[in-house]
Backbone as CSV, one residue per row, in Angstrom:
resi,resn,N_x,N_y,N_z,CA_x,CA_y,CA_z,C_x,C_y,C_z
1,UNK,0.824,-1.176,0.000,0.000,0.000,0.000,0.867,1.238,0.000
2,UNK,1.452,1.403,-1.010,2.289,2.563,-1.188,1.409,3.751,-1.533
3,UNK,1.583,4.880,-0.843,0.808,6.080,-1.137,-0.456,6.162,-0.315
4,UNK,-1.027,5.043,0.169,-2.223,5.071,0.997,-3.433,5.494,0.211
5,UNK,-4.369,6.056,0.879,-5.609,6.521,0.279,-5.363,7.815,-0.465
6,UNK,-5.918,7.994,-1.653,-5.627,9.195,-2.440,-6.128,10.482,-1.793
7,UNK,-7.073,10.439,-0.875,-7.621,11.653,-0.258,-6.950,11.996,1.073
8,UNK,-5.845,11.322,1.444,-5.176,11.579,2.723,-4.680,13.021,2.804
9,UNK,-4.069,13.533,1.743,-3.522,14.885,1.768,-4.588,15.942,1.496
10,UNK,-5.683,15.570,0.943,-6.719,16.534,0.586,-7.396,17.102,1.827
11,UNK,-7.493,16.365,2.917,-8.148,16.835,4.133,-7.269,17.736,4.981
12,UNK,-6.016,17.927,4.611,-5.087,18.719,5.429,-4.786,20.057,4.753
13,UNK,-5.677,21.010,4.921,-5.439,22.339,4.381,-4.647,23.205,5.360
14,UNK,-4.574,22.767,6.623,-3.897,23.564,7.648,-2.448,23.108,7.805
15,UNK,-1.697,23.219,6.716,-0.297,22.815,6.748,0.500,23.820,7.568
16,UNK,1.642,23.413,8.087,2.532,24.290,8.863,3.028,25.402,7.958
17,UNK,3.230,26.621,8.487,3.708,27.725,7.649,5.116,27.440,7.145
18,UNK,5.425,28.041,6.042,6.740,27.860,5.444,7.815,28.566,6.253
19,UNK,9.066,28.276,5.925,10.198,28.844,6.651,10.241,30.359,6.507
20,UNK,10.028,30.856,5.286,10.097,32.302,5.091,8.965,33.023,5.824
21,UNK,7.782,32.413,5.901,6.676,33.017,6.642,6.977,33.015,8.145
22,UNK,7.567,31.950,8.646,7.944,31.890,10.065,9.001,32.935,10.395
23,UNK,9.974,33.115,9.501,11.016,34.116,9.719,10.413,35.522,9.716
24,UNK,9.464,35.782,8.802,8.801,37.085,8.773,8.032,37.332,10.075
25,UNK,7.310,36.334,10.551,6.560,36.482,11.804,7.513,36.711,12.975
26,UNK,8.634,36.001,12.981,9.634,36.164,14.035,10.251,37.560,13.986
27,UNK,10.569,38.052,12.803,11.119,39.402,12.661,10.105,40.461,13.089
28,UNK,8.847,40.245,12.747,7.808,41.184,13.149,7.692,41.230,14.675
29,UNK,7.709,40.066,15.320,7.639,40.021,16.780,8.878,40.672,17.401
30,UNK,10.040,40.461,16.788,11.273,41.073,17.290,11.195,42.586,17.189
31,UNK,10.704,43.097,16.056,10.583,44.544,15.874,9.613,45.139,16.886
32,UNK,8.507,44.439,17.143,7.549,44.928,18.135,8.174,44.954,19.527
33,UNK,8.950,43.928,19.857,9.607,43.885,21.172,10.643,44.988,21.304
34,UNK,11.408,45.227,20.244,12.411,46.302,20.268,11.726,47.651,20.395
35,UNK,10.619,47.863,19.645,9.890,49.122,19.746,9.320,49.317,21.145
36,UNK,8.798,48.259,21.751,8.272,48.359,23.114,9.397,48.674,24.098
37,UNK,10.552,48.071,23.901,11.700,48.345,24.774,12.166,49.788,24.619
38,UNK,12.188,50.270,23.377,12.573,51.669,23.148,11.580,52.613,23.816
39,UNK,10.297,52.309,23.691,9.280,53.147,24.333,9.445,53.150,25.849
40,UNK,9.720,52.004,26.416,9.949,51.922,27.858,11.194,52.706,28.241
41,UNK,12.235,52.591,27.452,13.467,53.335,27.723,13.259,54.833,27.644
42,UNK,12.508,55.284,26.632,12.231,56.716,26.508,11.413,57.212,27.698
43,UNK,10.399,56.439,28.084,9.579,56.850,29.227,10.409,56.901,30.504
44,UNK,11.286,55.932,30.690,12.140,55.921,31.877,13.124,57.088,31.840
45,UNK,13.655,57.406,30.663,14.574,58.535,30.532,13.860,59.842,30.862
46,UNK,12.621,60.012,30.358,11.852,61.213,30.676,11.551,61.294,32.172
47,UNK,11.239,60.147,32.788,10.963,60.130,34.219,12.205,60.532,35.016
48,UNK,13.348,59.984,34.643,14.596,60.316,35.349,14.920,61.799,35.174
49,UNK,14.733,62.331,33.956,15.007,63.749,33.718,14.081,64.627,34.553
50,UNK,12.801,64.269,34.599,11.856,65.048,35.406,12.182,64.933,36.893
51,UNK,12.584,63.747,37.323,12.928,63.548,38.726,14.173,64.343,39.099
52,UNK,15.164,64.386,38.189,16.355,65.197,38.457,15.996,66.683,38.500
53,UNK,15.107,67.124,37.624,14.693,68.528,37.630,13.995,68.867,38.949
54,UNK,13.128,67.964,39.411,12.457,68.180,40.690,13.468,68.200,41.833
55,UNK,14.424,67.277,41.797,15.435,67.225,42.848,16.286,68.490,42.845
56,UNK,16.648,68.963,41.661,17.469,70.174,41.560,16.701,71.375,42.112
57,UNK,15.435,71.488,41.761,14.614,72.590,42.252,14.423,72.498,43.766
58,UNK,14.151,71.295,44.244,13.951,71.110,45.684,15.240,71.377,46.448
59,UNK,16.367,71.015,45.874,17.646,71.261,46.534,17.894,72.760,46.665
60,UNK,17.609,73.507,45.605,17.773,74.957,45.667,16.860,75.592,46.697
61,UNK,15.615,75.163,46.716,14.678,75.702,47.705,15.079,75.296,49.115
62,UNK,15.546,74.068,49.237,15.994,73.614,50.554,17.167,74.431,51.059
63,UNK,18.098,74.753,50.149,19.227,75.590,50.556,18.761,76.990,50.942
64,UNK,17.781,77.501,50.211,17.251,78.822,50.550,16.632,78.807,51.947
65,UNK,15.853,77.773,52.236,15.248,77.677,53.569,16.302,77.393,54.639
66,UNK,17.367,76.696,54.270,18.463,76.498,55.226,19.117,77.836,55.533
67,UNK,19.253,78.679,54.522,19.769,80.021,54.759,18.839,80.811,55.664
68,UNK,17.532,80.674,55.442,16.565,81.361,56.306,16.676,80.857,57.747
69,UNK,16.859,79.550,57.896,17.008,78.996,59.247,18.259,79.541,59.921
70,UNK,19.320,79.674,59.148,20.562,80.226,59.706,20.383,81.687,60.086
71,UNK,19.742,82.446,59.208,19.524,83.863,59.493,18.670,84.029,60.745
72,UNK,17.567,83.275,60.817,16.709,83.407,61.990,17.376,82.864,63.248
73,UNK,18.156,81.825,63.082,18.816,81.264,64.264,19.876,82.177,64.839
74,UNK,20.587,82.890,63.983,21.684,83.739,64.465,21.244,85.180,64.699
75,UNK,20.657,85.799,63.691,20.342,87.221,63.845,19.117,87.467,64.707
76,UNK,18.197,86.513,64.745,17.023,86.698,65.587,17.428,86.809,67.052
77,UNK,18.415,86.079,67.434,18.886,86.161,68.812,19.410,87.558,69.113
78,UNK,20.132,88.095,68.155,20.701,89.424,68.384,19.649,90.527,68.326
79,UNK,18.814,90.519,67.304,17.866,91.617,67.112,16.655,91.526,68.038
80,UNK,16.019,90.398,68.052,14.803,90.256,68.866,15.135,90.285,70.346
81,UNK,16.237,89.686,70.715,16.608,89.675,72.125,16.793,91.090,72.645
82,UNK,17.526,91.886,71.898,17.740,93.269,72.344,16.447,94.048,72.461
83,UNK,15.594,93.920,71.461,14.335,94.658,71.474,13.402,94.173,72.581
84,UNK,13.222,92.864,72.654,12.313,92.316,73.659,12.817,92.556,75.080
85,UNK,14.098,92.417,75.282,14.628,92.619,76.632,14.422,94.073,77.059
86,UNK,14.653,94.997,76.136,14.446,96.409,76.458,12.984,96.684,76.810
87,UNK,12.069,96.109,76.012,10.640,96.318,76.290,10.205,95.638,77.584
88,UNK,10.689,94.430,77.803,10.276,93.714,79.016,10.880,94.339,80.267
89,UNK,12.081,94.844,80.179,12.689,95.518,81.318,11.926,96.803,81.656
90,UNK,11.466,97.469,80.635,10.684,98.687,80.854,9.382,98.373,81.580
91,UNK,8.803,97.190,81.284,7.537,96.789,81.916,7.739,96.104,83.257
92,UNK,8.973,96.017,83.727,9.216,95.496,85.068,9.503,94.007,85.137
93,UNK,9.789,93.330,84.038,10.103,91.900,84.067,11.570,91.701,84.458
94,UNK,11.848,90.510,84.955,13.226,90.205,85.342,14.052,89.863,84.102
95,UNK,15.370,89.868,84.290,16.271,89.505,83.198,16.000,88.085,82.711
96,UNK,15.794,87.160,83.616,15.575,85.752,83.252,14.331,85.595,82.385
97,UNK,13.263,86.221,82.780,12.028,86.132,81.998,12.217,86.784,80.638
98,UNK,12.871,87.896,80.595,13.105,88.593,79.328,13.922,87.737,78.365
99,UNK,14.997,87.131,78.853,15.832,86.266,78.005,15.072,85.018,77.549
100,UNK,14.262,84.449,78.416,13.496,83.244,78.059,12.491,83.541,76.946
101,UNK,11.846,84.680,77.017,10.876,85.037,75.984,11.568,85.255,74.637
102,UNK,12.697,85.910,74.633,13.439,86.155,73.389,13.938,84.836,72.801
103,UNK,14.402,83.951,73.639,14.871,82.643,73.168,13.722,81.848,72.561
104,UNK,12.557,81.921,73.141,11.399,81.197,72.623,11.045,81.650,71.209
105,UNK,11.066,82.940,70.951,10.775,83.453,69.613,11.810,82.931,68.606
106,UNK,13.080,82.953,68.988,14.140,82.475,68.091,14.015,80.985,67.825
107,UNK,13.693,80.214,68.835,13.553,78.770,68.666,12.380,78.446,67.740
108,UNK,11.272,79.132,67.897,10.105,78.885,67.034,10.460,79.161,65.573
109,UNK,11.137,80.273,65.302,11.524,80.601,63.927,12.509,79.579,63.377
110,UNK,13.475,79.151,64.181,14.462,78.167,63.722,13.815,76.810,63.463
111,UNK,12.874,76.398,64.315,12.194,75.111,64.115,11.344,75.145,62.849
112,UNK,10.644,76.235,62.599,9.851,76.342,61.375,10.745,76.240,60.141
113,UNK,11.863,76.956,60.161,12.779,76.917,59.020,13.380,75.531,58.821
114,UNK,13.743,74.863,59.889,14.290,73.508,59.786,13.244,72.539,59.240
115,UNK,11.981,72.725,59.619,10.907,71.882,59.091,10.776,72.076,57.582
116,UNK,10.878,73.324,57.109,10.791,73.577,55.673,11.978,72.956,54.929
117,UNK,13.157,73.022,55.522,14.343,72.420,54.913,14.136,70.918,54.739
118,UNK,13.690,70.256,55.789,13.502,68.795,55.695,12.424,68.449,54.682
119,UNK,11.411,69.278,54.576,10.338,69.026,53.607,10.860,69.108,52.172
120,UNK,11.661,70.114,51.858,12.191,70.237,50.508,13.284,69.214,50.216
121,UNK,14.094,68.891,51.186,15.137,67.895,50.949,14.547,66.501,50.740
122,UNK,13.336,66.266,51.194,12.685,64.981,50.942,12.424,64.789,49.450
123,UNK,12.217,65.882,48.721,11.978,65.791,47.281,13.224,65.406,46.501
124,UNK,14.397,65.498,47.103,15.626,65.138,46.399,15.847,63.628,46.394
125,UNK,14.951,62.851,46.981,15.121,61.408,47.071,14.793,60.646,45.799
126,UNK,14.288,61.304,44.765,13.950,60.675,43.485,13.034,59.466,43.675
127,UNK,11.974,59.661,44.416,11.094,58.563,44.777,10.390,57.935,43.579
128,UNK,9.970,58.729,42.604,9.270,58.174,41.438,10.199,57.278,40.623
129,UNK,11.446,57.708,40.430,12.404,56.887,39.687,12.691,55.593,40.444
130,UNK,12.842,55.686,41.747,13.099,54.472,42.539,11.946,53.485,42.439
131,UNK,10.706,54.005,42.496,9.552,53.103,42.381,9.553,52.393,41.032
132,UNK,9.812,53.134,39.944,9.787,52.517,38.622,10.929,51.531,38.446
133,UNK,12.119,51.865,38.937,13.246,50.929,38.835,12.996,49.681,39.668
134,UNK,12.322,49.829,40.802,11.978,48.666,41.618,10.974,47.788,40.882
135,UNK,9.998,48.412,40.217,9.014,47.640,39.451,9.680,46.873,38.316
136,UNK,10.722,47.481,37.719,11.441,46.826,36.626,12.452,45.807,37.139
137,UNK,12.661,45.757,38.444,13.607,44.810,39.020,15.053,45.269,38.910
138,UNK,15.273,46.570,38.651,16.624,47.092,38.488,17.145,47.772,39.741
139,UNK,16.312,47.903,40.755,16.697,48.625,41.957,15.995,47.979,43.130
140,UNK,16.696,47.852,44.247,16.126,47.244,45.445,16.167,48.280,46.550
141,UNK,15.023,48.964,46.764,14.999,50.103,47.681,15.216,49.707,49.127
142,UNK,14.683,48.576,49.553,14.817,48.227,50.965,16.107,47.479,51.271
143,UNK,16.927,47.209,50.277,18.216,46.567,50.517,18.124,45.090,50.812
144,UNK,17.012,44.453,50.466,16.848,43.035,50.791,17.714,42.139,49.919
145,UNK,18.292,42.690,48.846,19.150,41.872,47.986,20.557,41.733,48.562
146,UNK,20.887,42.525,49.574,22.202,42.421,50.189,22.255,41.169,51.050
147,UNK,23.217,40.305,50.758,23.368,39.089,51.540,24.478,39.214,52.570
148,UNK,25.032,40.420,52.731,26.152,40.607,53.638,25.752,40.409,55.099
149,UNK,24.504,40.767,55.438,24.106,40.728,56.833,23.361,39.436,57.187
150,UNK,23.445,38.402,56.351,22.722,37.169,56.619,23.463,36.224,57.558
151,UNK,24.756,36.403,57.719,25.520,35.490,58.560,25.330,35.849,60.023
152,UNK,25.008,34.849,60.855,24.830,35.144,62.281,26.186,35.434,62.920
153,UNK,26.204,36.192,64.002,27.458,36.439,64.704,28.042,35.134,65.233
154,UNK,29.363,35.070,65.419,29.982,33.811,65.838,29.597,33.373,67.244
155,UNK,29.184,34.276,68.115,28.866,33.906,69.486,27.368,33.675,69.706
156,UNK,26.632,33.320,68.661,25.190,33.119,68.766,24.892,31.686,69.220
157,UNK,23.801,31.520,69.958,23.428,30.193,70.434,22.883,29.344,69.283
158,UNK,22.904,28.013,69.403,22.395,27.151,68.332,20.910,27.395,68.040
159,UNK,20.118,27.691,69.073,18.687,27.939,68.858,18.481,29.224,68.054
160,UNK,19.256,30.252,68.410,19.134,31.513,67.686,19.640,31.366,66.249
161,UNK,20.693,30.557,66.045,21.208,30.312,64.701,20.161,29.594,63.851
162,UNK,19.457,28.620,64.453,18.399,27.902,63.728,17.257,28.851,63.370
163,UNK,16.901,29.736,64.298,15.829,30.697,64.032,16.248,31.655,62.915
164,UNK,17.521,32.088,62.922,18.011,32.986,61.871,18.015,32.277,60.520
165,UNK,18.388,30.987,60.500,18.380,30.227,59.250,16.956,30.081,58.716
166,UNK,15.997,29.846,59.615,14.601,29.728,59.195,14.099,31.061,58.638
167,UNK,14.507,32.165,59.262,14.093,33.482,58.778,14.688,33.760,57.398
168,UNK,15.962,33.373,57.201,16.583,33.558,55.881,15.877,32.717,54.826
169,UNK,15.504,31.495,55.173,14.806,30.629,54.217,13.444,31.212,53.853
170,UNK,12.741,31.743,54.847,11.443,32.359,54.577,11.604,33.598,53.702
171,UNK,12.644,34.374,53.973,12.914,35.575,53.180,13.231,35.206,51.731
172,UNK,14.060,34.164,51.536,14.398,33.724,50.184,13.168,33.216,49.447
173,UNK,12.312,32.478,50.157,11.093,31.965,49.535,10.171,33.111,49.131
174,UNK,10.074,34.135,49.986,9.232,35.286,49.663,9.792,36.047,48.466
175,UNK,11.117,36.181,48.400,11.724,36.869,47.261,11.525,36.070,45.975
176,UNK,11.657,34.758,46.042,11.455,33.928,44.860,10.009,34.015,44.390
177,UNK,9.080,34.039,45.330,7.672,34.151,44.982,7.387,35.500,44.335
178,UNK,7.970,36.550,44.893,7.765,37.889,44.333,8.418,37.997,42.964
179,UNK,9.578,37.377,42.787,10.282,37.448,41.507,9.527,36.724,40.408
180,UNK,8.764,35.699,40.759,8.031,34.963,39.734,6.858,35.776,39.196
181,UNK,6.464,36.837,39.896,5.347,37.673,39.451,5.830,38.959,38.796
182,UNK,7.118,39.127,38.595,7.670,40.341,38.000,7.646,40.209,36.483
183,UNK,7.141,41.250,35.824,7.124,41.271,34.371,8.503,41.615,33.854
184,UNK,8.931,40.988,32.751,10.196,41.393,32.133,10.091,42.814,31.594
185,UNK,11.206,43.494,31.488,11.220,44.865,30.992,10.716,44.890,29.555
186,UNK,9.860,45.878,29.257,9.359,46.034,27.901,8.059,45.305,27.640
187,UNK,7.596,44.493,28.586,6.348,43.756,28.382,5.240,44.559,29.050
188,UNK,4.234,44.975,28.285,3.155,45.784,28.887,2.299,44.946,29.821
189,UNK,1.620,45.585,30.784,0.743,44.846,31.704,-0.338,44.106,30.940
190,UNK,-0.646,42.910,31.366,-1.691,42.109,30.746,-1.214,41.290,29.573
191,UNK,0.009,41.511,29.100,0.532,40.735,27.976,1.107,39.426,28.490
192,UNK,0.997,38.407,27.684,1.515,37.097,28.093,2.935,36.927,27.646
């Protein structure tokens, strides 16, 4: 029975694609992946540029408020103290009370200025870039990828060493579980 039934090949219209068609489909998928990667890179570059601009602006404002804190901390003591002490002495207050009131005004101004400095310097942390790099798996903000601190001290008890080993194993398992849910760079959400 050479050749079999004459209609064997007639029922198979869904033949495998040819080599050139497969190569074209592969090239098309490669081009789409490269374009998606370029788009992701451009978006990340724009984010980093905007984050640096925000950090630069916040740093300048923070320095300005640091200057204000210095001015109020130093000159307020000299100017307000002299004025308030003169007025309080005229009204019959003691030296101690007069100095305490002047110091209170200076401390309030210095604390307000220091609060503004810390608020603006917080913007220099590039938080948006860190979040995106963490999502891409390129940055580890909490430092959990450092294995330097995993070794127990040499004078630790066997029970504590076992507990530390169990904690490290749980941490590794949690990281492996989290890593299995991370999308590769350039793959949009919802894509397989």
